[in-house]
N, C-alpha and C positions, 0 to 999 in steps of 0.2 A: 152403848151400842158396841158390839164386836161380833165376830163370826163371819158368816158367808159374804156379806157385803164388803167387808174389809179384805177378806180373802180374794175376792174378785178384783178389787182395786190393786192389791199387791201383784196378782197375776198379770194384770194389764201393764203395770209399770215395768215388771220384769220382761214381759214379752216385747215391749217397745224399746228395750235396751236402756232404760233409765238407770243411771248409776246413783245409788242412795244407800244410806245406812239407817236402819230402823232404830228409833229411840222411843221414849215414852212408855205408855201402858202396854202396848204390844211387845215391846222389848222386855218389860217386866215379865209378861207371860212367857216369852221365849226363854227366860232365865228360870222358869219353873214356878213362878208365883201366879196363880190363876186369879184374875180379877177382870171386871168389865172395863171398857174404855169407851169414851165418846168420840174419839177422833184417831186418825192414823197420823203419827208424828214421824217425820223423816228429816234427815239432813241430806240434801242433794248435792252432787258434784256441781259446782257453779259454772262449769264450762257451758257456753251459750247453746251449743247444739243439744246438750243434755237437758238444759232447761226448756228448750223448745219441745223436745220429746215428752217431757213431763207435762208441759202445758197442753200438748195435744191430747194426751191421755185424759187429763182433767176435763178439757173441753168436750171430748166425746162422751164423757160420763156425766155431762150436764153441768160441769163445773162453773161456778160463779164466784167472783171476789167482790165483796161490797167495799166500795171506797166511800169517802165523804160525799161524793157527788153522784155516784151511779153504781150499777152492777156491771161488772166486766165479765164477759163470757167468751170472748174470742181467744183462740190459742195464742195469737200474736200478742194481744194485750196482756194476757196472763204471763207469758214468757217475759215481757218487759218488766212487769211487776216483780217477778221472781229474780230477775237480774239485778234490780236495784234494792230489793227489800231484805231486811233482817229476818222478817217473819211474814209469811203470806198464808192466810187461812182461806182455803178453797172449799166451798160447799159443793159437793158432787152428789149425784143420784145414788152413789155407793157409800155415802157417809163423808163427814168432814175430813179433809186432808190438810194437815198443818205442816208447812214446809219451813223449817227453821235454818237460818244461816247467820252465824256471827252474833248471836245473842250472848250477853254475859252468862258465863257458866256453861255454855255449849261450845265444845270444840268445833273447829272447821272440819269440812268433809275429809280432806286428806289425812288429817290427824286421827279422826275417828276411824276412817277406813283402814289405816295402818294397824290398828289394834282390834278391829272387828273380828267377829267369828261368823261362820256360816251356819244357818239353821234352815231346816225345811219347814216352811209354813205355806199352807194352802197348796201343797204339792210342788212348790218351786223353791230354789235356793235363794235365801235372803241374807244380806249382810246385816248383822245385828251388832249394835255397839257392845264393847267389852263390858263385863260386869263392873270393872273399876270405873269406866267412864259413866256407866248408868248410875252408879252410886254417887259419883261426883256431881252429875247433873241434877239428881234428886236432891242432894244436899244444897246445891246452889239455888234451886227453885224454892225450897223451904216451905211449900204449902202443906196443909194437913195431909192431903192425899199422898204427896211425895214423901213425907216423913213416915207415914204408914207403910209405903212401899219399901223404904229403907229397912224398917224393922223386919218386914216379911222377907226381903232379900237376905238380910243377915241371918235370919232363922233358917232359911232354905239352904244357905251356903256357909254354915258354920264350919270352920276349919278344924 
């Protein structure tokens, strides 16, 4: 999945003032390698008011987080999970939103943001992780898709 649904989710995040850096498959696209993606991957500013805005966007888009015991869909509960979690996967009516914070191989928001570049996606300015950070995260993930992305990025950005 990629395209209009993710575009709408990105627009809503920006319009709500959510501070984040785009990573993952859509960041690969932003760096000139076209490929589909099944989710929208971001690293969000962990400041609590920012997480509350993110959770509100997710909740109004029909967002749910499945835990061991239940589905969580209220913005307050989603914000609490975001505040404590390293990774929260939110299923929204606009596609899956994967919020990553502090996983091995993924820099924290402030570090990513300091090196990020701006790109216009879906008609709005989005902070996209630097090419170097994207390569580093893909290397650390090491999955088949990530290694293919690395090859494609290297080909697209031969020096």
